[in-house]
TORPA-4810 file (N, C-alpha, C, O; in nm, 3 decimals):
<nodes>
NODE_1_0.620_-0.152_1.211_0.655_-0.028_1.276_0.766_0.039_1.194_0.853_-0.028_1.139_M
NODE_2_0.761_0.171_1.187_0.864_0.246_1.117_0.955_0.316_1.217_0.923_0.323_1.336_T
NODE_3_1.067_0.369_1.168_1.157_0.445_1.254_1.085_0.566_1.313_1.105_0.602_1.429_Y
NODE_4_1.001_0.629_1.231_0.926_0.748_1.276_0.832_0.712_1.391_0.822_0.787_1.489_E
NODE_5_0.763_0.599_1.380_0.672_0.557_1.487_0.749_0.525_1.616_0.703_0.558_1.725_E
NODE_6_0.864_0.462_1.602_0.946_0.432_1.720_0.995_0.561_1.784_0.994_0.574_1.906_L
NODE_7_1.039_0.655_1.703_1.091_0.782_1.754_0.983_0.863_1.825_1.012_0.934_1.921_K
NODE_8_0.859_0.852_1.781_0.750_0.932_1.837_0.686_0.873_1.962_0.591_0.930_2.016_N
NODE_9_0.736_0.759_2.010_0.682_0.705_2.134_0.724_0.795_2.249_0.841_0.833_2.260_Q
NODE_10_0.630_0.829_2.332_0.658_0.927_2.437_0.729_0.869_2.558_0.779_0.945_2.642_K
NODE_11_0.736_0.739_2.571_0.793_0.680_2.691_0.944_0.655_2.683_1.010_0.642_2.786_Y
NODE_12_0.999_0.649_2.562_1.138_0.611_2.547_1.216_0.715_2.470_1.162_0.785_2.384_F
NODE_13_1.345_0.724_2.500_1.438_0.806_2.425_1.500_0.716_2.319_1.564_0.617_2.352_D
NODE_14_1.481_0.750_2.192_1.529_0.667_2.082_1.638_0.741_2.008_1.621_0.857_1.970_V
NODE_15_1.751_0.675_1.988_1.861_0.732_1.912_1.870_0.657_1.779_1.916_0.542_1.775_N
NODE_16_1.826_0.721_1.671_1.828_0.658_1.540_1.968_0.650_1.482_1.992_0.576_1.386_L
NODE_17_2.061_0.725_1.539_2.198_0.728_1.489_2.294_0.676_1.595_2.405_0.729_1.609_H
NODE_18_2.254_0.575_1.671_2.338_0.519_1.777_2.470_0.468_1.721_2.575_0.493_1.779_Y
NODE_19_2.465_0.400_1.610_2.585_0.361_1.535_2.544_0.351_1.389_2.428_0.372_1.355_S
NODE_20_2.639_0.320_1.304_2.610_0.312_1.161_2.506_0.203_1.133_2.422_0.218_1.045_I
NODE_21_2.512_0.094_1.209_2.426_-0.020_1.180_2.316_-0.044_1.282_2.242_-0.141_1.270_N
NODE_22_2.304_0.043_1.384_2.207_0.016_1.490_2.127_0.139_1.532_2.175_0.252_1.527_E
NODE_23_2.005_0.111_1.572_1.917_0.206_1.639_1.913_0.163_1.785_1.916_0.043_1.813_V
NODE_24_1.905_0.256_1.878_1.902_0.218_2.020_1.787_0.286_2.092_1.755_0.402_2.065_A
NODE_25_1.727_0.212_2.184_1.633_0.270_2.280_1.714_0.292_2.407_1.776_0.199_2.458_I
NODE_26_1.712_0.414_2.456_1.797_0.452_2.569_1.716_0.477_2.695_1.597_0.505_2.689_L
NODE_27_1.783_0.465_2.809_1.722_0.495_2.939_1.825_0.566_3.025_1.945_0.538_3.012_A
NODE_28_1.782_0.656_3.113_1.876_0.724_3.202_1.947_0.624_3.294_1.887_0.532_3.347_P
NODE_29_2.075_0.645_3.309_2.158_0.558_3.391_2.145_0.594_3.538_2.103_0.705_3.571_S
NODE_30_2.180_0.502_3.626_2.177_0.528_3.769_2.301_0.602_3.819_2.307_0.641_3.935_L
NODE_31_2.400_0.621_3.731_2.521_0.690_3.776_2.494_0.838_3.802_2.388_0.889_3.765_D
NODE_32_2.585_0.904_3.864_2.567_1.043_3.905_2.595_1.142_3.792_2.581_1.262_3.812_A
NODE_33_2.633_1.094_3.675_2.672_1.184_3.567_2.558_1.216_3.472_2.576_1.298_3.381_F
NODE_34_2.445_1.155_3.489_2.329_1.183_3.403_2.340_1.125_3.263_2.279_1.178_3.170_G
NODE_35_2.415_1.020_3.246_2.430_0.959_3.114_2.312_0.867_3.084_2.226_0.842_3.168_S
NODE_36_2.311_0.817_2.962_2.206_0.724_2.920_2.271_0.593_2.878_2.386_0.590_2.832_V
NODE_37_2.197_0.486_2.894_2.244_0.352_2.859_2.147_0.290_2.758_2.026_0.308_2.771_E
NODE_38_2.199_0.217_2.659_2.108_0.147_2.568_2.044_0.029_2.639_2.112_-0.049_2.707_P
NODE_39_1.913_0.014_2.625_1.844_-0.100_2.684_1.806_-0.202_2.577_1.785_-0.320_2.607_I
NODE_40_1.796_-0.156_2.452_1.771_-0.245_2.339_1.839_-0.182_2.217_1.830_-0.061_2.195_V
NODE_41_1.907_-0.264_2.137_1.960_-0.217_2.009_1.895_-0.298_1.898_1.871_-0.418_1.913_T
NODE_42_1.868_-0.231_1.786_1.801_-0.293_1.672_1.887_-0.269_1.549_1.929_-0.156_1.523_I
NODE_43_1.912_-0.373_1.473_1.994_-0.362_1.353_1.919_-0.287_1.243_1.799_-0.308_1.222_S
NODE_44_1.991_-0.197_1.173_1.936_-0.128_1.058_1.958_-0.207_0.929_1.894_-0.180_0.827_K
NODE_45_2.049_-0.304_0.932_2.088_-0.373_0.809_2.049_-0.520_0.806_2.052_-0.582_0.699_V
NODE_46_2.014_-0.579_0.918_1.974_-0.719_0.923_1.832_-0.731_0.977_1.803_-0.681_1.086_E
NODE_47_1.743_-0.796_0.904_1.607_-0.814_0.956_1.606_-0.910_1.074_1.691_-0.999_1.084_P
NODE_48_1.512_-0.893_1.162_1.488_-0.980_1.279_1.601_-0.976_1.381_1.609_-1.065_1.466_F
NODE_49_1.687_-0.878_1.375_1.803_-0.873_1.462_1.789_-0.758_1.564_1.801_-0.641_1.529_N
NODE_50_1.763_-0.794_1.689_1.758_-0.695_1.797_1.818_-0.759_1.922_1.814_-0.881_1.938_Y
NODE_51_1.872_-0.676_2.009_1.942_-0.727_2.126_1.897_-0.654_2.253_1.937_-0.539_2.274_H
NODE_52_1.817_-0.717_2.336_1.784_-0.658_2.467_1.910_-0.655_2.554_1.991_-0.747_2.551_P
NODE_53_1.923_-0.551_2.631_2.038_-0.539_2.720_1.990_-0.531_2.864_1.870_-0.516_2.889_R
NODE_54_2.081_-0.543_2.956_2.048_-0.539_3.098_1.996_-0.400_3.137_2.061_-0.300_3.109_D
NODE_55_1.883_-0.395_3.199_1.821_-0.268_3.236_1.848_-0.231_3.381_1.810_-0.121_3.423_Y
NODE_56_1.912_-0.316_3.460_1.925_-0.293_3.604_2.016_-0.177_3.640_2.013_-0.131_3.754_R
NODE_57_2.096_-0.128_3.546_2.178_-0.010_3.572_2.109_0.118_3.531_2.171_0.224_3.528_D
NODE_58_1.980_0.109_3.500_1.903_0.227_3.458_1.789_0.251_3.557_1.766_0.172_3.649_T
NODE_59_1.717_0.360_3.535_1.605_0.395_3.623_1.475_0.325_3.582_1.372_0.345_3.646_V
NODE_60_1.479_0.243_3.477_1.359_0.173_3.431_1.322_0.060_3.525_1.407_-0.002_3.589_L
NODE_61_1.192_0.033_3.530_1.148_-0.086_3.601_1.123_-0.196_3.496_1.131_-0.172_3.376_D
NODE_62_1.093_-0.315_3.543_1.080_-0.431_3.455_0.972_-0.412_3.349_0.993_-0.448_3.233_L
NODE_63_0.858_-0.356_3.386_0.748_-0.340_3.291_0.786_-0.245_3.177_0.753_-0.271_3.061_E
NODE_64_0.856_-0.135_3.208_0.899_-0.041_3.105_1.002_-0.106_3.012_0.999_-0.084_2.891_D
NODE_65_1.091_-0.184_3.069_1.191_-0.253_2.988_1.123_-0.352_2.894_1.160_-0.362_2.777_W
NODE_66_1.024_-0.424_2.944_0.951_-0.520_2.861_0.880_-0.449_2.746_0.875_-0.500_2.634_Q
NODE_67_0.826_-0.331_2.773_0.759_-0.253_2.669_0.859_-0.207_2.562_0.828_-0.207_2.443_E
NODE_68_0.980_-0.168_2.605_1.084_-0.128_2.511_1.126_-0.246_2.424_1.145_-0.231_2.303_A
NODE_69_1.141_-0.363_2.483_1.179_-0.482_2.408_1.069_-0.520_2.310_1.097_-0.562_2.198_V
NODE_70_0.945_-0.505_2.351_0.832_-0.534_2.263_0.831_-0.440_2.142_0.806_-0.484_2.029_K
NODE_71_0.860_-0.312_2.164_0.867_-0.215_2.054_0.984_-0.248_1.961_0.971_-0.239_1.839_S
NODE_72_1.098_-0.286_2.020_1.215_-0.322_1.939_1.186_-0.445_1.855_1.226_-0.452_1.739_A
NODE_73_1.118_-0.542_1.913_1.083_-0.663_1.839_0.992_-0.630_1.723_1.007_-0.684_1.614_Q
NODE_74_0.896_-0.542_1.746_0.803_-0.503_1.640_0.878_-0.437_1.524_0.848_-0.464_1.408_E
NODE_75_0.974_-0.349_1.557_1.054_-0.286_1.452_1.141_-0.389_1.381_1.155_-0.385_1.259_L
NODE_76_1.201_-0.481_1.456_1.289_-0.582_1.396_1.213_-0.676_1.303_1.270_-0.726_1.206_A
NODE_77_1.086_-0.700_1.330_1.006_-0.789_1.246_0.954_-0.718_1.121_0.904_-0.784_1.029_M
NODE_78_0.964_-0.587_1.117_0.923_-0.511_0.998_1.032_-0.523_0.892_1.149_-0.502_0.923_T
NODE_79_0.997_-0.557_0.770_1.099_-0.566_0.664_1.178_-0.435_0.651_1.123_-0.327_0.671_P
NODE_80_1.305_-0.446_0.617_1.393_-0.329_0.611_1.340_-0.221_0.516_1.349_-0.102_0.547_L
NODE_81_1.285_-0.261_0.403_1.238_-0.162_0.306_1.109_-0.092_0.348_1.069_0.006_0.286_N
NODE_82_1.042_-0.141_0.453_0.918_-0.079_0.501_0.939_0.006_0.626_0.844_0.067_0.675_E
NODE_83_1.060_0.010_0.677_1.087_0.085_0.801_1.097_0.235_0.779_1.083_0.312_0.874_R
NODE_84_1.120_0.278_0.658_1.137_0.419_0.632_1.283_0.458_0.649_1.368_0.374_0.681_G
NODE_85_1.310_0.584_0.629_1.446_0.633_0.642_1.466_0.693_0.780_1.370_0.736_0.844_K
NODE_86_1.590_0.695_0.825_1.621_0.759_0.953_1.589_0.907_0.944_1.602_0.968_0.838_A
NODE_87_1.547_0.964_1.053_1.508_1.104_1.057_1.630_1.193_1.042_1.729_1.177_1.114_I
NODE_88_1.625_1.287_0.948_1.732_1.385_0.934_1.703_1.502_1.025_1.590_1.550_1.033_N
NODE_89_1.804_1.547_1.092_1.788_1.662_1.181_1.812_1.791_1.105_1.878_1.791_1.001_H
NODE_90_1.759_1.901_1.155_1.770_2.029_1.088_1.913_2.075_1.069_1.943_2.144_0.971_N
NODE_91_2.004_2.038_1.160_2.142_2.085_1.146_2.208_2.030_1.020_2.299_2.094_0.967_W
NODE_92_2.165_1.916_0.972_2.222_1.861_0.849_2.179_1.948_0.730_2.260_1.979_0.643_I
NODE_93_2.053_1.985_0.726_2.004_2.070_0.617_2.070_2.207_0.620_2.105_2.261_0.515_K
NODE_94_2.088_2.264_0.740_2.155_2.395_0.751_2.300_2.385_0.706_2.349_2.476_0.638_K
NODE_95_2.367_2.279_0.741_2.506_2.261_0.699_2.515_2.246_0.548_2.608_2.299_0.486_A
NODE_96_2.421_2.176_0.488_2.420_2.161_0.343_2.401_2.295_0.274_2.470_2.326_0.178_Q
NODE_97_2.305_2.377_0.324_2.281_2.509_0.266_2.404_2.598_0.281_2.440_2.670_0.188_R
NODE_98_2.467_2.593_0.397_2.586_2.674_0.420_2.698_2.634_0.326_2.765_2.719_0.268_T
NODE_99_2.717_2.507_0.311_2.821_2.458_0.221_2.792_2.495_0.077_2.883_2.533_0.002_L
NODE_100_2.666_2.486_0.038_2.630_2.527_-0.097_2.655_2.676_-0.119_2.699_2.717_-0.227_Q
NODE_101_2.627_2.756_-0.016_2.654_2.901_-0.024_2.802_2.930_-0.036_2.842_3.020_-0.111_G
NODE_102_2.883_2.857_0.036_3.027_2.876_0.030_3.081_2.838_-0.107_3.170_2.904_-0.161_I
NODE_103_3.028_2.732_-0.161_3.073_2.685_-0.293_3.013_2.767_-0.408_3.050_2.747_-0.524_L
NODE_104_2.923_2.860_-0.378_2.866_2.944_-0.482_2.747_2.883_-0.553_2.712_2.925_-0.663_G
NODE_105_2.685_2.785_-0.492_2.568_2.722_-0.554_2.442_2.752_-0.476_2.342_2.683_-0.493_R
NODE_106_2.444_2.853_-0.392_2.331_2.886_-0.305_2.220_2.948_-0.378_2.118_2.981_-0.319_G
</nodes>
């Protein structure tokens, strides 16, 4: 599985930039603030390294959590060089163009 395939799953919210070394599958929290909680984190730098987290503080049921863990395991078992690169968002490209314009290299 690649990062792109994980990101394109329609059932889960995936944060490819959760931290410098981790990707996270997120779920809406049960709190009143509308926040999200990580239910599984997957290492970007160590193969076979993923950590399921407690899902009981989220709106997920057991079957959905198991599916998220299964997807995380599939990504963790994929060699690091075959996972692809993290998805760049458009704001990064716009910022680069703006900076180049400011520096006179536009």
